[in-house]
ROMAR-6285 format. One record per residue: residue in three letters; y, z, x of N, C-alpha, C in turn. Coordinates in Angstrom, 3 decimals. Each point is the difference from the previous one (the first is absolute). Layout:
BEGIN
[ALA [Y Z X] [Y Z X] [Y Z X]];
...
***
This chain:
BEGIN
[MET [30.807 7.580 -8.344] [0.026 -0.785 -1.224] [1.132 -1.007 0.057]];
[SER [-0.201 -1.155 -0.605] [0.997 -1.055 0.023] [1.280 0.442 -0.678]];
[THR [1.126 -0.569 0.444] [1.285 0.266 -0.647] [0.133 -0.779 -1.303]];
[THR [-0.949 -0.874 -0.292] [-0.036 -0.737 -1.258] [-0.916 0.721 -0.969]];
[ALA [0.432 0.125 -1.245] [-0.819 0.695 -0.997] [-1.313 -0.732 -0.220]];
[PRO [-1.095 0.731 -0.239] [-1.275 -0.652 -0.311] [0.109 -0.857 -1.257]];
[ARG [-0.845 -0.991 -0.068] [-0.051 -0.899 -1.148] [-1.069 0.479 -0.971]];
[LEU [0.288 -0.028 -1.280] [-0.990 0.330 -1.018] [-0.702 -1.286 -0.433]];
[LEU [-1.320 -0.035 0.197] [-0.796 -1.173 -0.314] [-1.121 0.376 -0.963]];
[GLN [-0.583 -1.033 -0.616] [-1.095 0.222 -0.939] [-1.254 -0.750 0.431]];
[VAL [-1.125 0.589 -0.346] [-1.293 -0.636 0.250] [-0.128 -1.220 -0.907]];
[THR [-0.419 -1.117 0.602] [-0.305 -1.178 -0.811] [-1.502 -0.227 -0.123]];
[ARG [-0.776 0.401 1.051] [-1.458 -0.092 -0.074] [-0.607 0.782 1.162]];
[THR [-1.286 0.259 -0.086] [-0.739 0.628 1.096] [-1.270 -0.796 0.250]];
[GLU [-0.533 0.144 1.213] [-1.217 -0.719 0.385] [-0.814 0.885 0.933]];
[ARG [-1.305 0.083 -0.256] [-0.898 0.730 0.882] [-0.413 -0.968 1.117]];
[VAL [0.645 0.120 1.163] [-0.246 -0.916 1.113] [-1.393 0.220 0.580]];
[THR [-0.353 1.261 0.213] [-1.331 0.419 0.415] [-0.312 1.270 -0.794]];
[PRO [-1.228 0.533 0.093] [-0.271 1.246 -0.722] [0.965 1.133 0.364]];
[GLY [0.542 -0.031 1.225] [0.871 1.089 0.438] [1.462 -0.364 0.144]];
[MET [0.420 -1.150 -0.548] [1.409 -0.371 0.122] [0.497 -0.667 -1.275]];
[ILE [1.152 0.461 -0.469] [0.641 -0.544 -1.194] [1.327 -0.631 0.396]];
[ARG [0.236 -1.209 -0.490] [1.292 -0.669 0.210] [0.835 0.127 -1.272]];
[VAL [1.209 0.521 0.153] [0.924 0.138 -1.122] [1.141 -0.990 0.211]];
[THR [0.227 -0.840 -0.996] [1.082 -0.983 0.056] [1.166 0.502 -0.836]];
[LEU [1.191 0.026 0.629] [1.204 0.534 -0.622] [1.031 -1.100 -0.202]];
[THR [0.852 0.177 -0.991] [1.098 -0.925 -0.236] [1.132 0.749 -0.689]];
[GLY [1.091 -0.702 -0.252] [1.131 0.615 -0.689] [1.322 -0.581 0.462]];
[GLU [1.029 0.181 -0.808] [1.324 -0.523 0.328] [0.507 0.518 1.338]];
[GLU [-0.345 1.245 0.340] [0.514 0.602 1.231] [-0.706 -0.515 1.248]];
[LEU [-0.985 -0.870 -0.169] [-0.655 -0.593 1.161] [0.862 -1.099 0.631]];
[ALA [1.031 -0.436 -0.694] [0.885 -1.042 0.521] [0.620 0.443 1.329]];
[GLY [-0.055 -0.879 0.997] [0.594 0.296 1.295] [-0.834 0.900 0.889]];
[PHE [-1.219 0.313 -0.398] [-0.858 0.883 0.793] [-0.351 -0.687 1.324]];
[PRO [0.274 0.644 1.142] [-0.275 -0.626 1.305] [-1.424 0.270 0.452]];
[GLY [-0.959 -0.555 -0.712] [-1.388 0.386 0.208] [-0.802 -0.860 0.940]];
[HIS [0.583 -1.051 0.556] [-0.762 -0.873 0.885] [-0.181 0.642 1.373]];
[GLY [-1.103 -0.343 0.648] [-0.216 0.459 1.360] [-1.266 0.810 0.150]];
[PRO [-0.461 0.207 1.232] [-1.226 0.752 0.243] [0.234 1.508 -0.049]];
[ASP [-0.998 0.714 -0.518] [0.011 1.467 0.034] [1.291 0.560 -0.580]];
[ARG [0.347 -0.439 -1.214] [1.221 0.465 -0.662] [-0.343 1.221 -0.845]];
[ARG [0.491 1.155 0.412] [-0.369 1.263 -0.641] [1.053 0.440 -1.000]];
[ILE [-0.475 0.516 -1.119] [0.880 0.453 -1.064] [-0.362 1.422 -0.395]];
[LYS [0.992 0.737 -0.471] [-0.255 1.263 -0.680] [-0.177 -0.299 -1.481]];
[MET [-1.046 0.580 -0.584] [-0.233 -0.170 -1.433] [0.180 1.335 -0.706]];
[PHE [0.648 -0.037 -1.155] [0.373 1.187 -0.765] [-0.806 -0.021 -1.299]];
[PHE [-0.941 0.943 -0.115] [-0.923 0.010 -1.123] [0.404 1.074 -1.018]];
[PRO [-0.050 -0.337 -1.288] [0.353 1.007 -1.004] [-0.980 1.165 0.011]];
[VAL [0.504 1.168 -0.342] [-0.850 1.181 -0.116] [-0.287 0.245 -1.475]];
[GLU [-0.817 0.983 -0.271] [-0.425 0.273 -1.379] [1.211 0.172 -0.916]];
[GLY [-0.053 -0.655 -1.133] [1.086 0.083 -0.966] [1.060 -1.066 0.148]];
[GLN [-0.123 -0.861 1.024] [0.982 -1.059 0.229] [-0.626 -1.371 -0.240]];
[ASP [0.770 -0.885 -0.651] [-0.386 -1.402 -0.082] [0.497 -0.753 1.227]];
[ARG [1.172 0.384 0.486] [0.588 -0.586 1.196] [0.248 1.113 1.017]];
[PRO [-0.132 -0.297 1.270] [0.298 1.036 1.001] [1.500 0.220 0.114]];
[ALA [0.378 1.204 0.309] [1.396 0.257 0.361] [0.240 -0.618 1.370]];
[ILE [1.092 -0.727 0.142] [0.320 -0.586 1.296] [1.416 0.393 0.391]];
[PRO [0.268 0.127 1.292] [1.320 0.444 0.433] [1.027 -1.128 -0.042]];
[ARG [1.240 0.390 -0.168] [1.105 -0.935 0.119] [0.484 0.029 1.436]];
[ALA [0.239 -1.177 0.566] [0.468 -0.079 1.381] [1.461 0.411 0.088]];
[SER [0.347 0.725 1.061] [1.387 0.382 0.241] [0.221 0.067 1.506]];
[THR [1.249 0.047 0.409] [0.307 0.069 1.431] [-0.508 1.293 0.616]];
[GLY [-0.186 1.031 -0.815] [-0.493 1.274 0.505] [-1.506 0.148 -0.090]];
[GLY [-0.688 -1.068 -0.408] [-1.447 0.065 -0.151] [-0.391 -0.139 -1.451]];
[PRO [-1.295 0.033 -0.287] [-0.466 -0.195 -1.374] [0.410 1.162 -0.911]];
[VAL [0.372 -0.337 -1.222] [0.382 0.998 -1.004] [-1.007 -0.090 -1.137]];
[TRP [-0.742 1.076 -0.201] [-1.036 -0.001 -1.028] [0.587 0.380 -1.356]];
[PRO [-0.522 -0.563 -1.090] [0.497 0.361 -1.332] [-0.302 1.464 -0.312]];
[ALA [0.981 0.683 -0.526] [-0.152 1.425 -0.300] [-0.963 0.200 -1.162]];
[GLY [-0.811 1.038 0.120] [-0.861 0.393 -1.104] [-1.272 -0.802 -0.142]];
[GLU [-0.258 -0.948 0.896] [-1.229 -0.794 -0.079] [-0.936 0.361 1.144]];
[ALA [-1.290 0.009 -0.290] [-0.996 0.298 1.029] [-0.016 -1.099 1.048]];
[ARG [-0.137 0.390 1.260] [-0.058 -0.981 1.086] [-1.324 -0.777 -0.070]];
[PRO [0.030 -1.255 0.361] [-1.233 -0.793 -0.031] [-0.905 0.311 1.189]];
[VAL [-1.231 -0.460 -0.085] [-0.876 -0.066 1.160] [0.430 -1.213 0.813]];
[ILE [0.178 0.174 1.316] [0.465 -1.095 0.860] [-1.043 -0.240 1.085]];
[ARG [-0.408 -1.233 0.143] [-0.962 -0.383 1.034] [0.444 -1.325 0.634]];
[THR [-0.481 -0.244 1.219] [0.317 -1.233 0.710] [-1.153 -0.992 -0.124]];
[TYR [0.341 -1.236 -0.364] [-0.992 -1.072 -0.094] [0.565 -1.256 0.662]];
[THR [-0.853 -1.001 0.144] [0.391 -1.262 0.618] [0.045 -1.102 -1.042]];
[VAL [1.019 -0.820 0.051] [0.060 -1.178 -0.859] [-1.129 -0.943 0.392]];
[ARG [-0.880 -0.308 -0.928] [-1.066 -0.971 0.280] [0.495 -1.424 -0.226]];
[ARG [0.770 -0.208 -1.043] [0.534 -1.319 -0.305] [1.294 0.146 -0.764]];
[PHE [0.994 -0.794 0.367] [1.229 -0.092 -0.778] [0.243 -1.469 -0.301]];
[ALA [0.055 -0.333 -1.289] [0.171 -1.382 -0.433] [1.248 -0.082 -0.877]];
[PRO [1.171 -0.219 0.586] [1.244 0.024 -0.776] [0.083 -1.097 -1.046]];
[GLY [-0.748 -1.102 0.177] [0.100 -1.105 -0.943] [-1.050 0.002 -1.083]];
[THR [-0.798 1.057 -0.071] [-1.073 0.064 -0.996] [0.470 0.721 -1.257]];
[GLY [-0.199 -0.620 -1.151] [0.399 0.623 -1.255] [1.508 0.060 -0.153]];
[GLU [0.439 0.804 -0.932] [1.433 0.083 -0.305] [0.785 0.726 1.080]];
[HIS [-0.583 1.046 0.570] [0.731 0.838 0.956] [-0.655 0.076 1.374]];
[GLY [-1.107 -0.704 0.211] [-0.745 0.144 1.236] [-1.103 1.034 -0.160]];
[GLU [-0.862 0.100 1.013] [-1.111 0.949 -0.027] [-0.149 0.695 1.341]];
[LEU [-0.431 1.248 -0.062] [-0.250 0.814 1.180] [-1.391 0.614 -0.130]];
[ASP [-0.872 -0.263 0.974] [-1.352 0.554 -0.006] [-0.086 1.171 0.970]];
[VAL [-0.627 1.084 -0.445] [-0.286 1.164 0.844] [-1.469 0.362 -0.194]];
[ASP [-0.730 0.182 1.109] [-1.414 0.348 -0.050] [-0.184 1.495 0.244]];
[PHE [-0.867 0.613 -0.804] [-0.268 1.437 0.065] [-1.478 0.236 0.289]];
[VAL [-0.281 0.829 1.004] [-1.374 0.427 0.264] [-0.352 1.110 -0.981]];
[VAL [-1.129 -0.143 -0.676] [-0.467 1.024 -0.938] [-1.407 0.416 0.410]];
[HIS [-0.227 1.299 0.013] [-1.299 0.542 0.405] [-0.103 1.406 -0.566]];
[ALA [-1.113 0.645 0.216] [-0.192 1.353 -0.513] [1.088 0.930 0.538]];
[GLY [0.620 0.742 -0.888] [1.011 0.953 0.413] [1.333 -0.615 0.356]];
[TYR [0.267 -1.216 -0.465] [1.263 -0.635 0.361] [1.184 0.732 -0.627]];
[GLY [1.183 -0.261 0.555] [1.195 0.730 -0.376] [0.727 -0.578 -1.199]];
[PRO [1.193 0.540 -0.278] [0.722 -0.389 -1.217] [0.439 -1.454 -0.035]];
[ALA [0.320 -0.591 1.143] [0.434 -1.397 -0.003] [-1.157 -0.919 -0.376]];
[ALA [-1.159 0.212 0.621] [-1.166 -0.811 -0.339] [-0.449 0.259 -1.440]];
[ALA [0.143 1.248 -0.464] [-0.348 0.307 -1.387] [0.898 -0.776 -0.960]];
[TRP [1.288 -0.100 0.363] [0.923 -0.799 -0.821] [-0.459 -1.449 -0.030]];
[ALA [-0.366 -0.550 1.148] [-0.426 -1.394 0.069] [-1.262 -0.227 -0.825]];
[ALA [-0.938 0.942 0.059] [-1.251 -0.148 -0.726] [0.228 -0.012 -1.511]];
[ALA [1.053 0.679 -0.445] [0.290 0.078 -1.439] [1.102 -0.962 -0.430]];
[ALA [0.559 -0.766 0.947] [1.161 -0.841 -0.302] [-0.336 -1.088 -1.010]];
[GLU [0.932 -0.214 -0.920] [-0.122 -1.044 -1.005] [1.327 -0.746 -0.088]];
[PRO [-0.022 -1.245 -0.493] [1.249 -0.745 -0.145] [1.055 0.806 -0.755]];
[GLY [1.205 0.006 0.565] [1.099 0.749 -0.598] [0.270 1.331 0.655]];
[HIS [-0.948 0.545 0.764] [0.222 1.272 0.686] [1.080 -0.165 1.068]];
[TRP [0.769 1.076 0.196] [1.153 -0.039 0.895] [-0.291 0.677 1.338]];
[VAL [0.663 -0.499 1.045] [-0.066 0.615 1.321] [1.281 -0.364 0.744]];
[GLY [0.411 0.855 0.927] [1.169 -0.294 0.825] [-0.422 -0.524 1.360]];
[VAL [0.782 -0.928 0.553] [-0.318 -0.615 1.288] [1.264 -0.070 0.846]];
[SER [-0.085 0.507 1.251] [1.152 -0.010 0.891] [0.143 -1.358 0.682]];
[GLU [1.098 -0.169 0.715] [0.143 -1.152 0.872] [-1.072 0.074 1.088]];
[PRO [-0.536 -1.133 0.426] [-1.054 0.040 1.017] [0.550 0.217 1.403]];
[GLY [-0.805 0.652 0.807] [0.295 0.145 1.418] [-1.143 -0.591 0.796]];
[GLY [0.148 -0.036 1.305] [-1.028 -0.571 0.867] [0.655 -0.810 1.090]];
[ARG [-0.501 0.159 1.226] [0.676 -0.638 1.126] [-0.958 -0.760 0.916]];
[TRP [-1.250 -0.192 -0.402] [-0.936 -0.725 0.857] [0.291 -1.492 -0.044]];
[GLU [-0.016 -0.632 1.167] [0.145 -1.447 0.108] [-0.957 -0.510 1.068]];
[PRO [-0.519 -1.209 -0.167] [-0.875 -0.548 1.034] [0.744 -0.176 1.324]];
[ASP [-0.677 0.347 1.083] [0.545 -0.191 1.344] [-0.247 -1.451 0.408]];
[THR [1.069 -0.733 0.231] [-0.137 -1.420 0.318] [-0.586 -0.242 1.386]];
[THR [-0.091 1.057 0.825] [-0.568 -0.161 1.346] [-1.462 0.419 0.072]];
[ALA [-0.539 0.568 -1.073] [-1.386 0.476 0.022] [-0.970 -1.176 -0.006]];
[SER [-1.060 0.114 0.803] [-0.990 -1.074 0.056] [-1.143 0.224 -0.980]];
[PHE [-0.100 1.208 -0.580] [-0.948 0.249 -1.080] [0.498 1.186 -0.832]];
[GLN [-0.532 0.114 -1.219] [0.387 1.056 -0.930] [-1.236 0.797 -0.400]];
[LEU [0.167 1.325 -0.086] [-1.056 0.899 -0.436] [0.523 0.786 -1.194]];
[VAL [-0.719 -0.069 -1.115] [0.414 0.662 -1.241] [-1.119 0.945 -0.415]];
[ILE [0.327 1.293 -0.169] [-1.011 1.037 -0.245] [0.448 0.849 -1.190]];
[GLY [-0.941 0.331 -0.896] [0.356 0.877 -1.114] [-1.215 0.405 -0.798]];
[ASP [0.206 0.936 -0.928] [-1.036 0.358 -0.962] [0.449 -0.487 -1.381]];
[GLU [-0.702 0.416 -1.060] [0.333 -0.528 -1.324] [1.415 0.378 -0.445]];
[SER [0.509 1.141 0.455] [1.362 0.375 -0.366] [1.018 -0.965 0.582]];
[ALA [-0.372 -0.674 1.084] [0.901 -0.938 0.672] [-0.245 -1.444 -0.402]];
[LEU [-1.001 -0.272 -0.835] [-0.348 -1.378 -0.313] [1.166 -0.821 -0.573]];
[PRO [0.809 0.542 -0.904] [1.124 -0.805 -0.485] [0.941 -0.412 1.128]];
[ALA [0.278 0.922 0.908] [0.862 -0.329 1.137] [-0.704 -0.953 0.954]];
[VAL [-1.295 0.220 0.246] [-0.763 -0.909 0.851] [0.123 -1.432 -0.516]];
[ALA [-0.124 -0.165 -1.309] [0.073 -1.338 -0.584] [1.365 -0.640 0.247]];
[THR [1.065 0.772 -0.143] [1.336 -0.584 0.211] [0.240 -0.308 1.474]];
[VAL [-0.551 0.807 0.893] [0.124 -0.281 1.434] [-0.745 -1.289 0.340]];
[LEU [-1.213 -0.153 -0.542] [-0.776 -1.211 0.270] [0.685 -1.237 -0.583]];
[GLU [0.598 0.136 -1.177] [0.757 -1.115 -0.591] [1.135 -0.433 0.920]];
[THR [0.721 0.985 0.506] [1.141 -0.299 0.872] [-0.448 -0.651 1.295]];
[LEU [-1.069 0.518 0.595] [-0.497 -0.585 1.251] [-0.462 -1.442 -0.207]];
[ALA [-0.662 -0.265 -1.137] [-0.455 -1.363 -0.268] [1.179 -0.955 -0.166]];
[ALA [1.105 0.499 -0.567] [1.159 -0.852 -0.233] [0.862 -0.172 1.244]];
[GLU [0.137 1.074 0.787] [0.948 -0.031 1.114] [-0.643 -0.215 1.360]];
[ARG [-1.277 0.386 0.162] [-0.695 -0.164 1.287] [-1.376 -0.607 -0.225]];
[PRO [-0.059 -1.185 -0.619] [-1.303 -0.558 -0.406] [-0.922 -0.337 1.165]];
[ASP [0.539 -0.176 1.184] [-0.830 -0.381 1.139] [-0.476 1.188 0.834]];
[VAL [0.399 1.212 -0.378] [-0.359 1.195 0.757] [-1.253 0.631 -0.603]];
[PRO [-1.025 0.313 0.783] [-1.203 0.639 -0.540] [0.314 1.364 -0.619]];
[VAL [-0.614 0.261 -1.141] [0.193 1.268 -0.708] [-1.362 0.631 -0.241]];
[GLN [-0.153 1.241 0.419] [-1.237 0.752 -0.203] [0.321 1.197 -0.882]];
[ALA [-0.706 0.140 -1.116] [0.221 1.116 -0.921] [-1.260 0.846 -0.088]];
[ILE [0.177 1.323 0.037] [-1.099 0.947 -0.150] [0.383 0.940 -1.131]];
[VAL [-0.796 -0.014 -1.084] [0.356 0.728 -1.214] [-1.161 0.877 -0.434]];
[GLU [0.281 1.293 -0.161] [-1.015 0.943 -0.476] [0.127 0.195 -1.506]];
[VAL [-1.138 -0.148 -0.705] [-0.058 0.270 -1.434] [-1.272 0.783 -0.292]];
[ALA [-0.113 0.512 -1.228] [-1.141 0.836 -0.344] [-1.315 -0.760 0.107]];
[GLY [-0.003 -1.246 -0.454] [-1.227 -0.787 0.019] [0.298 -1.449 -0.315]];
[ALA [-1.040 -0.810 -0.111] [0.174 -1.443 -0.172] [0.773 -0.346 -1.267]];
[ALA [-0.130 0.802 -1.035] [0.683 -0.290 -1.267] [1.521 0.086 0.118]];
[GLU [0.488 0.659 1.050] [1.439 0.167 0.171] [0.627 -1.083 0.880]];
[GLU [-0.793 -0.934 0.484] [0.569 -1.099 0.759] [0.805 -0.915 -0.922]];
[GLN [1.075 -0.576 0.540] [0.867 -0.888 -0.763] [0.183 -1.315 0.752]];
[ASP [0.373 -1.022 -0.751] [0.439 -1.237 0.638] [1.387 0.240 0.575]];
[LEU [0.165 -0.270 1.292] [1.279 0.219 0.661] [0.627 -1.332 0.381]];
[PRO [1.325 -0.081 -0.038] [0.669 -1.257 0.318] [0.008 -0.285 1.491]];
[GLY [0.390 -1.222 0.342] [0.146 -0.358 1.399] [-1.307 -0.459 0.617]];
[ASN [0.010 -0.088 1.324] [-1.145 -0.547 0.728] [-0.562 1.006 1.004]];
[ALA [0.161 1.299 -0.293] [-0.484 1.038 0.911] [-1.513 0.055 0.020]];
[SER [-0.541 0.428 1.133] [-1.399 0.380 0.090] [-0.099 1.452 -0.462]];
[VAL [-0.617 0.227 -1.161] [-0.008 1.329 -0.622] [-1.358 0.661 0.182]];
[ALA [-0.010 1.200 0.564] [-1.204 0.813 0.116] [0.111 1.147 -1.002]];
[TRP [-0.860 -0.002 -1.002] [-0.031 1.079 -0.985] [-0.922 1.111 0.503]];
[VAL [0.504 1.215 0.008] [-0.763 1.159 0.457] [-0.266 0.879 -1.216]];
[HIS [-1.274 0.243 -0.298] [-0.374 0.788 -1.174] [-0.150 1.469 0.400]];
[ARG [0.737 0.862 -0.670] [0.034 1.418 0.348] [-1.262 0.729 -0.439]];
[GLY [-0.505 -0.313 -1.185] [-1.162 0.716 -0.505] [0.290 1.493 -0.107]];
[ASP [-0.873 0.814 0.595] [0.171 1.453 -0.050] [0.727 0.557 1.218]];
[ALA [0.462 -0.843 0.882] [0.693 0.469 1.207] [1.394 0.516 -0.359]];
[PRO [0.552 0.893 0.809] [1.371 0.467 -0.229] [0.989 -1.159 0.069]];
[ALA [1.021 0.059 -0.844] [0.996 -1.069 -0.058] [0.627 -0.226 1.372]];
[GLY [0.068 -1.241 0.402] [0.643 -0.372 1.253] [-0.939 -0.136 1.167]];
[GLU [-1.105 0.736 0.011] [-0.892 -0.043 1.157] [-0.625 -1.384 0.211]];
[PRO [-0.502 -0.665 -1.047] [-0.563 -1.340 0.229] [1.052 -0.997 0.496]];
[MET [1.219 0.107 -0.490] [1.070 -0.893 0.436] [0.309 0.211 1.480]];
[VAL [0.085 1.253 0.405] [0.257 0.305 1.413] [-1.110 -0.558 0.872]];
[ALA [-1.247 0.204 -0.405] [-1.133 -0.492 0.787] [0.014 -1.517 0.094]];
[ALA [0.342 -0.670 -1.099] [0.012 -1.465 -0.006] [1.078 -0.552 0.921]];
[VAL [1.175 0.631 -0.007] [1.073 -0.466 0.876] [-0.370 0.242 1.459]];
[ARG [-0.575 1.154 0.294] [-0.394 0.289 1.385] [-1.043 -1.001 0.507]];
[ALA [-0.854 -0.479 -0.906] [-1.070 -0.902 0.410] [0.418 -1.474 -0.026]];
[ALA [1.155 -0.275 -0.568] [0.405 -1.392 -0.205] [0.386 -0.683 1.306]];
[GLY [-0.410 -1.240 0.150] [0.493 -0.821 1.090] [1.321 -0.630 -0.393]];
[LEU [0.994 0.088 0.859] [1.325 -0.540 -0.296] [0.323 -1.132 0.968]];
[PRO [0.816 -0.948 -0.443] [0.379 -1.098 0.894] [0.811 0.507 1.193]];
[ASP [0.041 -0.816 1.029] [0.878 0.299 1.125] [1.449 -0.281 -0.398]];
[GLY [0.922 0.582 0.741] [1.408 -0.252 -0.252] [0.693 1.175 -0.646]];
[ARG [1.234 -0.222 -0.393] [0.830 1.056 -0.579] [-0.167 0.003 -1.515]];
[GLY [-0.565 1.091 -0.525] [-0.231 0.093 -1.429] [1.039 0.849 -0.707]];
[GLN [0.113 -0.226 -1.307] [0.785 0.856 -0.879] [-0.949 0.586 -1.028]];
[ALA [0.159 1.288 -0.296] [-0.899 0.667 -0.934] [0.782 0.652 -1.132]];
[TRP [-0.509 -0.159 -1.205] [0.485 0.706 -1.188] [-1.162 0.833 -0.508]];
[LEU [0.205 1.306 -0.183] [-1.079 0.833 -0.507] [0.528 1.101 -0.900]];
[SER [-0.723 0.211 -1.103] [0.348 1.048 -0.963] [-1.274 0.494 -0.673]];
[GLY [0.086 1.223 -0.540] [-1.145 0.581 -0.685] [-0.005 1.505 0.153]];
[GLU [-1.182 0.580 0.093] [-0.130 1.453 0.131] [0.678 0.456 1.291]];
[SER [0.814 1.061 -0.092] [0.924 0.353 1.082] [-0.689 0.317 1.321]];
[ALA [-1.069 0.787 -0.029] [-0.675 0.367 1.245] [-0.605 -1.228 0.668]];
[ALA [-0.570 -0.904 -0.794] [-0.587 -1.218 0.547] [1.079 -0.900 0.605]];
[VAL [1.124 -0.112 -0.676] [1.104 -0.823 0.508] [0.523 0.563 1.317]];
[LYS [0.136 1.306 0.073] [0.474 0.630 1.231] [-0.960 -0.269 1.158]];
[GLU [-1.305 0.138 -0.267] [-0.995 -0.241 1.048] [0.005 -1.460 0.433]];
[LEU [0.108 -0.905 -0.949] [-0.025 -1.421 0.341] [1.267 -0.436 0.740]];
[ARG [1.113 0.564 -0.355] [1.239 -0.328 0.724] [-0.146 0.376 1.476]];
[ALA [-0.513 1.216 0.249] [-0.203 0.440 1.380] [-1.006 -0.900 0.713]];
[HIS [-1.041 -0.409 -0.712] [-1.003 -0.882 0.593] [0.610 -1.343 0.406]];
[LEU [0.800 -0.577 -0.881] [0.599 -1.300 0.304] [0.975 0.082 1.166]];
[LEU [0.755 1.090 0.061] [0.982 0.145 1.077] [-0.669 0.352 1.329]];
[ASN [-0.903 0.949 -0.032] [-0.522 0.558 1.252] [-1.235 -0.714 0.537]];
[GLU [-0.822 -0.558 -0.892] [-1.242 -0.616 0.440] [0.007 -1.520 -0.114]];
[ARG [0.823 -0.527 -0.903] [0.033 -1.450 -0.186] [1.239 -0.639 0.639]];
[GLY [0.945 0.829 0.436] [1.152 -0.520 0.699] [1.068 -0.654 -0.850]];
[PHE [0.052 0.319 -1.298] [1.053 -0.546 -0.851] [1.358 0.579 0.400]];
[ASP [1.020 -0.810 -0.078] [1.369 0.477 0.184] [0.353 0.925 -1.155]];
[ARG [0.650 1.110 0.310] [0.367 0.973 -1.038] [0.808 -0.638 -1.122]];
[ARG [0.863 -0.938 0.339] [0.844 -0.648 -1.000] [-0.771 -0.991 -0.867]];
[ALA [-1.237 -0.299 0.404] [-0.799 -0.982 -0.727] [-1.034 0.639 -0.909]];
[VAL [0.036 1.325 -0.137] [-0.942 0.708 -0.867] [0.780 0.687 -1.109]];
[TYR [-0.206 -0.470 -1.228] [0.675 0.567 -1.174] [-1.041 0.787 -0.779]];
[ALA [0.142 1.341 -0.013] [-1.040 0.870 -0.581] [0.609 0.944 -1.018]];
[THR [-0.647 0.104 -1.174] [0.486 0.884 -1.051] [-1.176 0.707 -0.661]];
[GLY [0.042 1.326 -0.033] [-0.989 0.775 -0.735] [0.371 0.062 -1.469]];
[TYR [-0.860 -0.505 -0.876] [0.289 -0.024 -1.432] [-0.439 1.268 -0.729]];
[TRP [-1.077 0.641 0.492] [-0.537 1.145 -0.722] [-0.843 0.830 0.972]];
[ARG [-0.361 1.216 -0.412] [-0.774 0.900 0.858] [-1.297 0.379 -0.676]];
[ALA [-1.104 -0.158 0.729] [-1.298 0.389 -0.528] [-0.272 1.480 0.212]];
[ARG [0.722 0.608 0.970] [-0.258 1.411 0.331] [1.261 0.626 0.548]];
***
């Protein structure tokens, strides 16, 4: 956890991006100075539990976080900053996208019920992915849980490496979950349907034709699929180990 105390922010609006994704826009005085720019910027979010209007958040100290005595601990989950606009409105705006589906957890349940004025805690962002200036092509892979990060990676590549080919392979439940993505990538949408999560994405990557040269790959999503694809890129596609950035976001089994 960051040595800086989480910021308490409020919902300003929500938007149903697709049937299975909700965008929550946050603002507040404590958003000032938030270092939210960059690709794949991950934050810890602190959600209030039953009986709380605001989540309990820890105070930062040299010995680690200090939680307020007598208050229930919040639900904490990791999400990706979809958009940070410091010059929008009075205090700036922060967008976070939540996947919602049958049996979703407490964080998505909070997002589904979020209304203007609701409170949530947000940590300082982390993330260390940067475009490789020597790569001759880019490969971006993810499922719907990774879509917010995929979008920020594509934005960065379009701004910093506009002449480098970008190929994106994204698995979603079906056509209704496709989104407009930024940048100039060639995007292949893979519809999961009734298949196990991750399997269609793995099959699509294995079947994909890739450009010649030294590639850089960013991939995130279901953990088993990410692990299999990382091994595939290293062992069968010849990617340099340092050029493959892989993160398992969740587990299907």
